[in-house]
PDB file of N, CA, C and O in Angstrom, chain B, residues numbered from 101:
ATOM      1  N   MET B 101      -3.169   5.989  -5.148  1.00  0.00           N
ATOM      2  CA  MET B 101      -4.218   6.786  -4.360  1.00  0.00           C
ATOM      3  C   MET B 101      -5.278   5.243  -4.207  1.00  0.00           C
ATOM      4  O   MET B 101      -5.081   4.215  -4.855  1.00  0.00           O
ATOM      5  N   ILE B 102      -6.098   5.397  -3.454  1.00  0.00           N
ATOM      6  CA  ILE B 102      -6.884   4.382  -2.925  1.00  0.00           C
ATOM      7  C   ILE B 102      -8.457   5.119  -3.434  1.00  0.00           C
ATOM      8  O   ILE B 102      -8.829   6.192  -2.959  1.00  0.00           O
ATOM      9  N   LYS B 103      -9.065   4.536  -4.204  1.00  0.00           N
ATOM     10  CA  LYS B 103     -10.255   4.913  -4.469  1.00  0.00           C
ATOM     11  C   LYS B 103     -11.595   3.950  -3.938  1.00  0.00           C
ATOM     12  O   LYS B 103     -12.077   3.173  -4.762  1.00  0.00           O
ATOM     13  N   PRO B 104     -12.155   4.015  -2.619  1.00  0.00           N
ATOM     14  CA  PRO B 104     -13.111   3.127  -2.251  1.00  0.00           C
ATOM     15  C   PRO B 104     -14.483   3.355  -3.237  1.00  0.00           C
ATOM     16  O   PRO B 104     -14.831   4.420  -3.748  1.00  0.00           O
ATOM     17  N   PHE B 105     -14.967   2.403  -3.316  1.00  0.00           N
ATOM     18  CA  PHE B 105     -16.271   1.608  -3.481  1.00  0.00           C
ATOM     19  C   PHE B 105     -17.612   2.251  -3.189  1.00  0.00           C
ATOM     20  O   PHE B 105     -17.407   3.400  -2.800  1.00  0.00           O
ATOM     21  N   ARG B 106     -18.808   1.983  -3.220  1.00  0.00           N
ATOM     22  CA  ARG B 106     -20.367   2.509  -2.769  1.00  0.00           C
ATOM     23  C   ARG B 106     -20.006   2.671  -2.016  1.00  0.00           C
ATOM     24  O   ARG B 106     -19.270   1.820  -1.517  1.00  0.00           O
ATOM     25  N   GLY B 107     -20.269   3.950  -1.335  1.00  0.00           N
ATOM     26  CA  GLY B 107     -20.988   4.416   0.418  1.00  0.00           C
ATOM     27  C   GLY B 107     -19.320   4.302   1.276  1.00  0.00           C
ATOM     28  O   GLY B 107     -19.379   4.041   2.478  1.00  0.00           O
ATOM     29  N   ARG B 108     -18.639   4.396   0.973  1.00  0.00           N
ATOM     30  CA  ARG B 108     -17.099   4.695   1.472  1.00  0.00           C
ATOM     31  C   ARG B 108     -16.614   5.441   1.137  1.00  0.00           C
ATOM     32  O   ARG B 108     -16.535   5.922   0.006  1.00  0.00           O
ATOM     33  N   LEU B 109     -15.788   5.931   2.896  1.00  0.00           N
ATOM     34  CA  LEU B 109     -15.055   6.932   2.346  1.00  0.00           C
ATOM     35  C   LEU B 109     -13.101   6.479   2.217  1.00  0.00           C
ATOM     36  O   LEU B 109     -12.989   5.254   2.185  1.00  0.00           O
ATOM     37  N   CYS B 110     -12.186   6.958   2.170  1.00  0.00           N
ATOM     38  CA  CYS B 110     -10.565   6.837   2.345  1.00  0.00           C
ATOM     39  C   CYS B 110      -9.858   8.428   2.766  1.00  0.00           C
ATOM     40  O   CYS B 110      -9.227   9.247   2.097  1.00  0.00           O
ATOM     41  N   LEU B 111     -10.329   8.394   4.274  1.00  0.00           N
ATOM     42  CA  LEU B 111      -9.567   9.155   4.862  1.00  0.00           C
ATOM     43  C   LEU B 111      -7.904   8.904   5.756  1.00  0.00           C
ATOM     44  O   LEU B 111      -7.230   7.891   5.942  1.00  0.00           O
ATOM     45  N   LYS B 112      -7.734  10.180   6.099  1.00  0.00           N
ATOM     46  CA  LYS B 112      -6.524  10.326   6.183  1.00  0.00           C
ATOM     47  C   LYS B 112      -6.330  10.780   8.216  1.00  0.00           C
ATOM     48  O   LYS B 112      -6.437  11.843   8.827  1.00  0.00           O
ATOM     49  N   LEU B 113      -6.034   9.430   8.632  1.00  0.00           N
ATOM     50  CA  LEU B 113      -6.250  10.279  10.472  1.00  0.00           C
ATOM     51  C   LEU B 113      -5.350  11.720  11.043  1.00  0.00           C
ATOM     52  O   LEU B 113      -4.252  11.946  10.534  1.00  0.00           O
ATOM     53  N   LYS B 114      -5.837  12.540  11.993  1.00  0.00           N
ATOM     54  CA  LYS B 114      -5.287  12.828  12.519  1.00  0.00           C
ATOM     55  C   LYS B 114      -4.758  12.758  13.369  1.00  0.00           C
ATOM     56  O   LYS B 114      -5.269  12.079  14.260  1.00  0.00           O
ATOM     57  N   GLU B 115      -3.564  13.332  13.607  1.00  0.00           N
ATOM     58  CA  GLU B 115      -2.868  13.075  14.840  1.00  0.00           C
ATOM     59  C   GLU B 115      -3.611  13.526  16.101  1.00  0.00           C
ATOM     60  O   GLU B 115      -4.461  14.416  16.088  1.00  0.00           O
ATOM     61  N   ALA B 116      -3.144  12.697  17.437  1.00  0.00           N
ATOM     62  CA  ALA B 116      -4.116  13.356  18.493  1.00  0.00           C
ATOM     63  C   ALA B 116      -3.845  14.329  18.984  1.00  0.00           C
ATOM     64  O   ALA B 116      -2.618  14.407  18.921  1.00  0.00           O
ATOM     65  N   GLU B 117      -4.332  15.379  19.580  1.00  0.00           N
ATOM     66  CA  GLU B 117      -3.943  16.740  20.454  1.00  0.00           C
ATOM     67  C   GLU B 117      -5.073  17.190  20.261  1.00  0.00           C
ATOM     68  O   GLU B 117      -5.986  17.009  19.455  1.00  0.00           O
ATOM     69  N   GLU B 118      -4.822  17.960  21.344  1.00  0.00           N
ATOM     70  CA  GLU B 118      -6.097  19.025  21.668  1.00  0.00           C
ATOM     71  C   GLU B 118      -5.921  19.992  20.443  1.00  0.00           C
ATOM     72  O   GLU B 118      -4.922  20.547  19.986  1.00  0.00           O
ATOM     73  N   GLN B 119      -7.380  19.998  20.033  1.00  0.00           N
ATOM     74  CA  GLN B 119      -8.041  20.744  19.556  1.00  0.00           C
ATOM     75  C   GLN B 119      -8.582  22.073  19.453  1.00  0.00           C
ATOM     76  O   GLN B 119      -8.144  22.604  20.473  1.00  0.00           O
ATOM     77  N   LYS B 120      -9.368  23.060  18.755  1.00  0.00           N
ATOM     78  CA  LYS B 120     -10.549  23.546  19.065  1.00  0.00           C
ATOM     79  C   LYS B 120     -11.060  23.665  17.848  1.00  0.00           C
ATOM     80  O   LYS B 120     -10.176  23.952  17.041  1.00  0.00           O
ATOM     81  N   GLN B 121     -12.290  23.550  17.294  1.00  0.00           N
ATOM     82  CA  GLN B 121     -12.845  23.491  15.992  1.00  0.00           C
ATOM     83  C   GLN B 121     -14.229  24.346  15.540  1.00  0.00           C
ATOM     84  O   GLN B 121     -15.364  23.907  15.720  1.00  0.00           O
ATOM     85  N   GLY B 122     -13.949  25.538  14.974  1.00  0.00           N
ATOM     86  CA  GLY B 122     -14.864  26.096  15.382  1.00  0.00           C
ATOM     87  C   GLY B 122     -15.477  26.715  17.508  1.00  0.00           C
ATOM     88  O   GLY B 122     -14.757  27.352  18.277  1.00  0.00           O
ATOM     89  N   SER B 123     -16.777  26.257  17.774  1.00  0.00           N
ATOM     90  CA  SER B 123     -17.422  26.313  18.575  1.00  0.00           C
ATOM     91  C   SER B 123     -16.625  24.898  19.706  1.00  0.00           C
ATOM     92  O   SER B 123     -16.342  24.930  20.904  1.00  0.00           O
ATOM     93  N   ILE B 124     -16.476  23.824  18.710  1.00  0.00           N
ATOM     94  CA  ILE B 124     -16.432  22.449  19.758  1.00  0.00           C
ATOM     95  C   ILE B 124     -15.190  22.392  19.829  1.00  0.00           C
ATOM     96  O   ILE B 124     -14.507  22.599  18.826  1.00  0.00           O
ATOM     97  N   PHE B 125     -14.644  22.100  21.024  1.00  0.00           N
ATOM     98  CA  PHE B 125     -13.243  21.246  21.375  1.00  0.00           C
ATOM     99  C   PHE B 125     -13.433  20.087  21.439  1.00  0.00           C
ATOM    100  O   PHE B 125     -14.454  19.475  21.754  1.00  0.00           O
ATOM    101  N   ILE B 126     -12.225  19.657  21.073  1.00  0.00           N
ATOM    102  CA  ILE B 126     -12.068  18.304  20.350  1.00  0.00           C
ATOM    103  C   ILE B 126     -10.627  17.922  21.474  1.00  0.00           C
ATOM    104  O   ILE B 126      -9.609  18.613  21.515  1.00  0.00           O
ATOM    105  N   PRO B 127     -10.806  17.010  22.086  1.00  0.00           N
ATOM    106  CA  PRO B 127      -9.933  16.062  23.430  1.00  0.00           C
ATOM    107  C   PRO B 127      -8.587  15.628  22.548  1.00  0.00           C
ATOM    108  O   PRO B 127      -8.597  15.551  21.319  1.00  0.00           O
ATOM    109  N   GLY B 128      -7.766  15.438  23.142  1.00  0.00           N
ATOM    110  CA  GLY B 128      -6.764  14.908  22.690  1.00  0.00           C
ATOM    111  C   GLY B 128      -6.561  13.254  22.614  1.00  0.00           C
ATOM    112  O   GLY B 128      -7.006  12.887  21.527  1.00  0.00           O
ATOM    113  N   THR B 129      -6.064  12.160  23.357  1.00  0.00           N
ATOM    114  CA  THR B 129      -5.792  10.893  23.534  1.00  0.00           C
ATOM    115  C   THR B 129      -6.910  10.486  24.297  1.00  0.00           C
ATOM    116  O   THR B 129      -7.320   9.325  24.323  1.00  0.00           O
ATOM    117  N   SER B 130      -7.582  11.767  25.137  1.00  0.00           N
ATOM    118  CA  SER B 130      -8.722  11.480  26.467  1.00  0.00           C
ATOM    119  C   SER B 130      -9.797  10.815  25.683  1.00  0.00           C
ATOM    120  O   SER B 130     -10.453   9.922  26.219  1.00  0.00           O
ATOM    121  N   SER B 131     -10.066  11.236  24.266  1.00  0.00           N
ATOM    122  CA  SER B 131     -11.193  10.369  23.465  1.00  0.00           C
ATOM    123  C   SER B 131     -11.020   9.246  23.177  1.00  0.00           C
ATOM    124  O   SER B 131      -9.953   8.824  22.731  1.00  0.00           O
ATOM    125  N   LYS B 132     -12.390   8.318  23.447  1.00  0.00           N
ATOM    126  CA  LYS B 132     -12.776   7.437  23.663  1.00  0.00           C
ATOM    127  C   LYS B 132     -13.455   6.705  22.537  1.00  0.00           C
ATOM    128  O   LYS B 132     -13.221   5.553  22.169  1.00  0.00           O
ATOM    129  N   ASP B 133     -14.458   7.673  21.979  1.00  0.00           N
ATOM    130  CA  ASP B 133     -15.619   7.296  21.426  1.00  0.00           C
ATOM    131  C   ASP B 133     -15.617   7.462  19.723  1.00  0.00           C
ATOM    132  O   ASP B 133     -16.201   6.880  18.809  1.00  0.00           O
ATOM    133  N   TYR B 134     -14.523   8.708  19.822  1.00  0.00           N
ATOM    134  CA  TYR B 134     -14.618   9.037  18.158  1.00  0.00           C
ATOM    135  C   TYR B 134     -12.906   9.495  17.739  1.00  0.00           C
ATOM    136  O   TYR B 134     -11.958   9.766  18.475  1.00  0.00           O
ATOM    137  N   GLU B 135     -13.022   9.437  16.249  1.00  0.00           N
ATOM    138  CA  GLU B 135     -11.466   9.899  15.859  1.00  0.00           C
ATOM    139  C   GLU B 135     -12.019  11.184  14.675  1.00  0.00           C
ATOM    140  O   GLU B 135     -13.089  11.422  14.114  1.00  0.00           O
ATOM    141  N   VAL B 136     -10.903  11.696  14.675  1.00  0.00           N
ATOM    142  CA  VAL B 136     -10.811  13.054  13.162  1.00  0.00           C
ATOM    143  C   VAL B 136     -10.014  12.518  12.475  1.00  0.00           C
ATOM    144  O   VAL B 136      -8.985  11.879  12.689  1.00  0.00           O
ATOM    145  N   GLY B 137     -10.701  12.898  11.387  1.00  0.00           N
ATOM    146  CA  GLY B 137      -9.539  12.256   9.843  1.00  0.00           C
ATOM    147  C   GLY B 137     -10.247  13.482   8.441  1.00  0.00           C
ATOM    148  O   GLY B 137     -11.279  14.145   8.543  1.00  0.00           O
ATOM    149  N   SER B 138      -9.339  13.447   7.302  1.00  0.00           N
ATOM    150  CA  SER B 138     -10.004  14.284   6.653  1.00  0.00           C
ATOM    151  C   SER B 138      -9.937  13.323   5.372  1.00  0.00           C
ATOM    152  O   SER B 138      -9.025  12.515   5.191  1.00  0.00           O
ATOM    153  N   VAL B 139     -11.132  13.537   4.417  1.00  0.00           N
ATOM    154  CA  VAL B 139     -11.310  12.852   3.091  1.00  0.00           C
ATOM    155  C   VAL B 139      -9.730  12.889   2.446  1.00  0.00           C
ATOM    156  O   VAL B 139      -8.721  13.403   2.928  1.00  0.00           O
ATOM    157  N   VAL B 140      -9.860  12.353   1.530  1.00  0.00           N
ATOM    158  CA  VAL B 140      -8.820  11.689   0.818  1.00  0.00           C
ATOM    159  C   VAL B 140      -9.352  11.489  -1.055  1.00  0.00           C
ATOM    160  O   VAL B 140      -9.069  11.960  -2.156  1.00  0.00           O
ATOM    161  N   SER B 141     -10.447  10.278  -0.314  1.00  0.00           N
ATOM    162  CA  SER B 141     -11.095  10.120  -1.638  1.00  0.00           C
ATOM    163  C   SER B 141     -12.243   9.782  -1.199  1.00  0.00           C
ATOM    164  O   SER B 141     -12.399   9.957   0.010  1.00  0.00           O
ATOM    165  N   LYS B 142     -13.370   9.220  -1.953  1.00  0.00           N
ATOM    166  CA  LYS B 142     -14.604   8.891  -1.741  1.00  0.00           C
ATOM    167  C   LYS B 142     -15.385   7.929  -3.346  1.00  0.00           C
ATOM    168  O   LYS B 142     -15.164   8.006  -4.554  1.00  0.00           O
ATOM    169  N   GLY B 143     -16.280   7.139  -2.536  1.00  0.00           N
ATOM    170  CA  GLY B 143     -16.761   6.483  -3.209  1.00  0.00           C
ATOM    171  C   GLY B 143     -17.611   7.216  -4.476  1.00  0.00           C
ATOM    172  O   GLY B 143     -18.162   8.288  -4.223  1.00  0.00           O
ATOM    173  N   GLU B 144     -17.728   6.618  -5.906  1.00  0.00           N
ATOM    174  CA  GLU B 144     -18.266   7.621  -6.590  1.00  0.00           C
ATOM    175  C   GLU B 144     -19.494   8.043  -6.401  1.00  0.00           C
ATOM    176  O   GLU B 144     -19.909   9.102  -6.872  1.00  0.00           O
ATOM    177  N   ASP B 145     -20.235   7.189  -5.642  1.00  0.00           N
ATOM    178  CA  ASP B 145     -22.052   7.252  -5.591  1.00  0.00           C
ATOM    179  C   ASP B 145     -21.983   8.373  -4.313  1.00  0.00           C
ATOM    180  O   ASP B 145     -23.123   8.582  -3.898  1.00  0.00           O
ATOM    181  N   ILE B 146     -20.998   9.113  -3.614  1.00  0.00           N
ATOM    182  CA  ILE B 146     -20.971  10.182  -2.737  1.00  0.00           C
ATOM    183  C   ILE B 146     -20.734  11.813  -3.264  1.00  0.00           C
ATOM    184  O   ILE B 146     -19.822  12.473  -3.761  1.00  0.00           O
ATOM    185  N   ASP B 147     -22.206  12.029  -2.812  1.00  0.00           N
ATOM    186  CA  ASP B 147     -22.199  13.448  -3.609  1.00  0.00           C
ATOM    187  C   ASP B 147     -21.546  14.419  -3.128  1.00  0.00           C
ATOM    188  O   ASP B 147     -21.197  14.361  -1.948  1.00  0.00           O
ATOM    189  N   ASP B 148     -21.239  15.495  -3.890  1.00  0.00           N
ATOM    190  CA  ASP B 148     -20.171  16.553  -2.873  1.00  0.00           C
ATOM    191  C   ASP B 148     -20.858  17.399  -2.393  1.00  0.00           C
ATOM    192  O   ASP B 148     -20.248  18.370  -1.945  1.00  0.00           O
ATOM    193  N   SER B 149     -22.304  17.400  -2.286  1.00  0.00           N
ATOM    194  CA  SER B 149     -22.943  17.976  -1.284  1.00  0.00           C
ATOM    195  C   SER B 149     -23.128  17.595   0.324  1.00  0.00           C
ATOM    196  O   SER B 149     -23.521  18.272   1.275  1.00  0.00           O
ATOM    197  N   LEU B 150     -22.692  16.267   0.222  1.00  0.00           N
ATOM    198  CA  LEU B 150     -22.159  15.682   1.495  1.00  0.00           C
ATOM    199  C   LEU B 150     -21.166  15.744   1.955  1.00  0.00           C
ATOM    200  O   LEU B 150     -21.098  16.121   3.125  1.00  0.00           O
ATOM    201  N   PHE B 151     -20.136  15.449   1.329  1.00  0.00           N
ATOM    202  CA  PHE B 151     -18.366  15.189   1.214  1.00  0.00           C
ATOM    203  C   PHE B 151     -17.603  15.837   0.536  1.00  0.00           C
ATOM    204  O   PHE B 151     -17.706  15.778  -0.689  1.00  0.00           O
ATOM    205  N   LYS B 152     -16.763  16.523   1.056  1.00  0.00           N
ATOM    206  CA  LYS B 152     -15.605  16.692  -0.875  1.00  0.00           C
ATOM    207  C   LYS B 152     -14.922  16.640  -0.083  1.00  0.00           C
ATOM    208  O   LYS B 152     -14.987  17.056   1.074  1.00  0.00           O
ATOM    209  N   VAL B 153     -13.724  15.800  -0.944  1.00  0.00           N
ATOM    210  CA  VAL B 153     -12.160  15.777  -0.894  1.00  0.00           C
ATOM    211  C   VAL B 153     -11.341  16.826   0.171  1.00  0.00           C
ATOM    212  O   VAL B 153     -11.289  17.915  -0.400  1.00  0.00           O
ATOM    213  N   GLY B 154     -10.792  16.893   1.282  1.00  0.00           N
ATOM    214  CA  GLY B 154     -10.291  17.783   1.721  1.00  0.00           C
ATOM    215  C   GLY B 154     -11.201  18.018   3.550  1.00  0.00           C
ATOM    216  O   GLY B 154     -10.691  18.179   4.659  1.00  0.00           O
ATOM    217  N   ASP B 155     -12.464  17.947   3.184  1.00  0.00           N
ATOM    218  CA  ASP B 155     -13.131  17.703   4.565  1.00  0.00           C
ATOM    219  C   ASP B 155     -12.727  17.404   5.960  1.00  0.00           C
ATOM    220  O   ASP B 155     -11.706  16.724   6.067  1.00  0.00           O
ATOM    221  N   THR B 156     -13.221  17.713   6.868  1.00  0.00           N
ATOM    222  CA  THR B 156     -12.234  16.893   8.263  1.00  0.00           C
ATOM    223  C   THR B 156     -14.084  16.589   8.666  1.00  0.00           C
ATOM    224  O   THR B 156     -15.152  17.196   8.594  1.00  0.00           O
ATOM    225  N   LEU B 157     -13.539  15.213   9.117  1.00  0.00           N
ATOM    226  CA  LEU B 157     -14.620  14.504   9.985  1.00  0.00           C
ATOM    227  C   LEU B 157     -14.814  13.428  11.564  1.00  0.00           C
ATOM    228  O   LEU B 157     -14.209  12.434  11.966  1.00  0.00           O
ATOM    229  N   LEU B 158     -15.381  13.829  11.835  1.00  0.00           N
ATOM    230  CA  LEU B 158     -15.536  13.129  13.132  1.00  0.00           C
ATOM    231  C   LEU B 158     -16.324  11.779  12.596  1.00  0.00           C
ATOM    232  O   LEU B 158     -17.317  11.782  11.869  1.00  0.00           O
ATOM    233  N   PHE B 159     -15.598  10.551  13.164  1.00  0.00           N
ATOM    234  CA  PHE B 159     -16.073   9.167  13.205  1.00  0.00           C
ATOM    235  C   PHE B 159     -16.112   8.639  14.234  1.00  0.00           C
ATOM    236  O   PHE B 159     -15.490   9.277  15.084  1.00  0.00           O
ATOM    237  N   MET B 160     -16.804   7.248  14.793  1.00  0.00           N
ATOM    238  CA  MET B 160     -16.628   6.240  15.518  1.00  0.00           C
ATOM    239  C   MET B 160     -15.406   5.651  15.211  1.00  0.00           C
ATOM    240  O   MET B 160     -14.789   5.506  14.155  1.00  0.00           O
ATOM    241  N   LYS B 161     -15.089   5.195  16.935  1.00  0.00           N
ATOM    242  CA  LYS B 161     -13.610   5.320  17.079  1.00  0.00           C
ATOM    243  C   LYS B 161     -13.487   3.554  16.720  1.00  0.00           C
ATOM    244  O   LYS B 161     -14.164   2.736  17.343  1.00  0.00           O
ATOM    245  N   GLY B 162     -12.555   3.177  15.668  1.00  0.00           N
ATOM    246  CA  GLY B 162     -12.738   1.479  15.712  1.00  0.00           C
ATOM    247  C   GLY B 162     -13.244   1.351  14.680  1.00  0.00           C
ATOM    248  O   GLY B 162     -13.550   0.183  14.440  1.00  0.00           O
ATOM    249  N   SER B 163     -13.598   2.400  13.562  1.00  0.00           N
ATOM    250  CA  SER B 163     -14.246   2.030  12.614  1.00  0.00           C
ATOM    251  C   SER B 163     -13.706   1.961  11.420  1.00  0.00           C
ATOM    252  O   SER B 163     -12.761   2.730  11.246  1.00  0.00           O
ATOM    253  N   GLY B 164     -13.959   1.387  10.673  1.00  0.00           N
ATOM    254  CA  GLY B 164     -13.232   0.879   9.380  1.00  0.00           C
ATOM    255  C   GLY B 164     -11.747  -0.310   8.971  1.00  0.00           C
ATOM    256  O   GLY B 164     -11.536  -1.386   9.531  1.00  0.00           O
ATOM    257  N   VAL B 165     -11.187   0.112   8.223  1.00  0.00           N
ATOM    258  CA  VAL B 165     -10.098  -0.772   7.325  1.00  0.00           C
ATOM    259  C   VAL B 165      -9.144   0.034   7.219  1.00  0.00           C
ATOM    260  O   VAL B 165      -9.011   0.857   6.313  1.00  0.00           O
ATOM    261  N   LYS B 166      -8.220  -0.191   8.376  1.00  0.00           N
ATOM    262  CA  LYS B 166      -6.309   0.278   8.346  1.00  0.00           C
ATOM    263  C   LYS B 166      -5.647  -0.134   6.633  1.00  0.00           C
ATOM    264  O   LYS B 166      -5.211  -1.277   6.491  1.00  0.00           O
ATOM    265  N   VAL B 167      -5.619   0.559   5.757  1.00  0.00           N
ATOM    266  CA  VAL B 167      -4.731  -0.070   4.908  1.00  0.00           C
ATOM    267  C   VAL B 167      -3.563   1.478   4.575  1.00  0.00           C
ATOM    268  O   VAL B 167      -3.586   2.662   4.913  1.00  0.00           O
ATOM    269  N   THR B 168      -2.605   0.566   3.708  1.00  0.00           N
ATOM    270  CA  THR B 168      -1.077   1.572   3.525  1.00  0.00           C
ATOM    271  C   THR B 168      -1.025   1.207   2.418  1.00  0.00           C
ATOM    272  O   THR B 168      -1.157   0.078   1.945  1.00  0.00           O
ATOM    273  N   ASP B 169      -0.681   2.868   1.623  1.00  0.00           N
ATOM    274  CA  ASP B 169      -0.117   2.903   0.005  1.00  0.00           C
ATOM    275  C   ASP B 169       1.252   3.211   0.483  1.00  0.00           C
ATOM    276  O   ASP B 169       1.415   3.524   1.662  1.00  0.00           O
ATOM    277  N   GLY B 170       1.904   3.168  -0.058  1.00  0.00           N
ATOM    278  CA  GLY B 170       3.651   3.462  -0.043  1.00  0.00           C
ATOM    279  C   GLY B 170       3.599   3.566   1.507  1.00  0.00           C
ATOM    280  O   GLY B 170       3.230   2.713   2.314  1.00  0.00           O
ATOM    281  N   ASN B 171       3.947   4.515   1.666  1.00  0.00           N
ATOM    282  CA  ASN B 171       4.691   5.030   3.455  1.00  0.00           C
ATOM    283  C   ASN B 171       3.312   5.678   4.087  1.00  0.00           C
ATOM    284  O   ASN B 171       3.512   6.176   5.195  1.00  0.00           O
ATOM    285  N   GLU B 172       1.957   5.776   3.612  1.00  0.00           N
ATOM    286  CA  GLU B 172       0.685   6.538   3.739  1.00  0.00           C
ATOM    287  C   GLU B 172       0.268   5.882   4.409  1.00  0.00           C
ATOM    288  O   GLU B 172       0.558   4.721   4.121  1.00  0.00           O
ATOM    289  N   ASN B 173      -0.943   6.070   6.125  1.00  0.00           N
ATOM    290  CA  ASN B 173      -1.469   4.757   5.957  1.00  0.00           C
ATOM    291  C   ASN B 173      -3.109   5.685   6.586  1.00  0.00           C
ATOM    292  O   ASN B 173      -3.274   6.584   7.411  1.00  0.00           O
ATOM    293  N   TYR B 174      -4.250   4.747   5.527  1.00  0.00           N
ATOM    294  CA  TYR B 174      -5.449   5.458   5.758  1.00  0.00           C
ATOM    295  C   TYR B 174      -6.267   4.414   6.521  1.00  0.00           C
ATOM    296  O   TYR B 174      -5.881   3.453   7.187  1.00  0.00           O
ATOM    297  N   LEU B 175      -7.624   4.902   6.220  1.00  0.00           N
ATOM    298  CA  LEU B 175      -8.582   4.281   6.877  1.00  0.00           C
ATOM    299  C   LEU B 175      -9.819   4.652   6.078  1.00  0.00           C
ATOM    300  O   LEU B 175     -10.269   5.798   6.079  1.00  0.00           O
ATOM    301  N   ILE B 176     -10.573   3.234   5.115  1.00  0.00           N
ATOM    302  CA  ILE B 176     -11.535   3.109   4.617  1.00  0.00           C
ATOM    303  C   ILE B 176     -12.767   3.280   5.676  1.00  0.00           C
ATOM    304  O   ILE B 176     -12.217   3.132   6.767  1.00  0.00           O
ATOM    305  N   VAL B 177     -14.255   3.534   5.920  1.00  0.00           N
ATOM    306  CA  VAL B 177     -15.109   4.131   6.220  1.00  0.00           C
ATOM    307  C   VAL B 177     -16.249   4.166   5.559  1.00  0.00           C
ATOM    308  O   VAL B 177     -16.432   4.930   4.611  1.00  0.00           O
ATOM    309  N   ASN B 178     -17.227   3.241   6.051  1.00  0.00           N
ATOM    310  CA  ASN B 178     -18.409   3.136   5.786  1.00  0.00           C
ATOM    311  C   ASN B 178     -19.395   4.771   6.541  1.00  0.00           C
ATOM    312  O   ASN B 178     -19.354   5.372   7.615  1.00  0.00           O
ATOM    313  N   LEU B 179     -20.308   4.944   5.025  1.00  0.00           N
ATOM    314  CA  LEU B 179     -20.916   6.700   5.194  1.00  0.00           C
ATOM    315  C   LEU B 179     -21.645   6.874   6.677  1.00  0.00           C
ATOM    316  O   LEU B 179     -21.749   7.931   7.298  1.00  0.00           O
ATOM    317  N   ASP B 180     -22.214   5.312   7.161  1.00  0.00           N
ATOM    318  CA  ASP B 180     -22.910   5.090   8.139  1.00  0.00           C
ATOM    319  C   ASP B 180     -21.877   5.565   9.710  1.00  0.00           C
ATOM    320  O   ASP B 180     -22.255   6.321  10.605  1.00  0.00           O
ATOM    321  N   ARG B 181     -20.967   5.072   9.650  1.00  0.00           N
ATOM    322  CA  ARG B 181     -19.847   5.598  10.688  1.00  0.00           C
ATOM    323  C   ARG B 181     -19.383   6.788  10.570  1.00  0.00           C
ATOM    324  O   ARG B 181     -18.258   6.928  11.050  1.00  0.00           O
ATOM    325  N   ILE B 182     -19.789   7.581  10.162  1.00  0.00           N
ATOM    326  CA  ILE B 182     -19.509   9.312  10.503  1.00  0.00           C
ATOM    327  C   ILE B 182     -20.170   9.759  10.998  1.00  0.00           C
ATOM    328  O   ILE B 182     -21.308  10.006  10.598  1.00  0.00           O
ATOM    329  N   LEU B 183     -19.611  10.091  12.278  1.00  0.00           N
ATOM    330  CA  LEU B 183     -20.760  11.429  12.977  1.00  0.00           C
ATOM    331  C   LEU B 183     -20.934  12.954  12.262  1.00  0.00           C
ATOM    332  O   LEU B 183     -22.015  13.527  12.127  1.00  0.00           O
ATOM    333  N   GLY B 184     -19.776  13.414  11.888  1.00  0.00           N
ATOM    334  CA  GLY B 184     -20.542  14.863  11.216  1.00  0.00           C
ATOM    335  C   GLY B 184     -19.152  15.544  10.630  1.00  0.00           C
ATOM    336  O   GLY B 184     -18.194  14.840  10.311  1.00  0.00           O
ATOM    337  N   THR B 185     -19.142  16.789  10.537  1.00  0.00           N
ATOM    338  CA  THR B 185     -18.026  17.468  10.335  1.00  0.00           C
ATOM    339  C   THR B 185     -17.450  18.370  10.669  1.00  0.00           C
ATOM    340  O   THR B 185     -18.208  19.296  10.960  1.00  0.00           O
ATOM    341  N   LEU B 186     -16.252  18.626  10.804  1.00  0.00           N
ATOM    342  CA  LEU B 186     -15.827  20.057  11.523  1.00  0.00           C
ATOM    343  C   LEU B 186     -15.247  21.192  10.719  1.00  0.00           C
ATOM    344  O   LEU B 186     -14.281  21.091   9.963  1.00  0.00           O
ATOM    345  N   GLN B 187     -16.022  22.413  10.993  1.00  0.00           N
ATOM    346  CA  GLN B 187     -16.217  23.669   9.941  1.00  0.00           C
ATOM    347  C   GLN B 187     -15.431  24.512  10.901  1.00  0.00           C
ATOM    348  O   GLN B 187     -15.210  25.696  10.645  1.00  0.00           O
TER     349      GLN B 187
END
């Protein structure tokens, strides 16, 4: 498991597909400005009131560093690249 340092989140990218989260419509491949991923782990300094493991986040496309752990691909993203959570 990857454990990010200060102010960073480890995210598992969601596949591009059209979906609706609450009242927000999220287009699939036509989205150019953001991506969607779920929190796998987080830096120790990130409070649970902000993000929890399992939360689905919207973040700026092209953010972070792609890493591989075993057969899984993840993205390490700084907090300032997060646009919001999907509920």
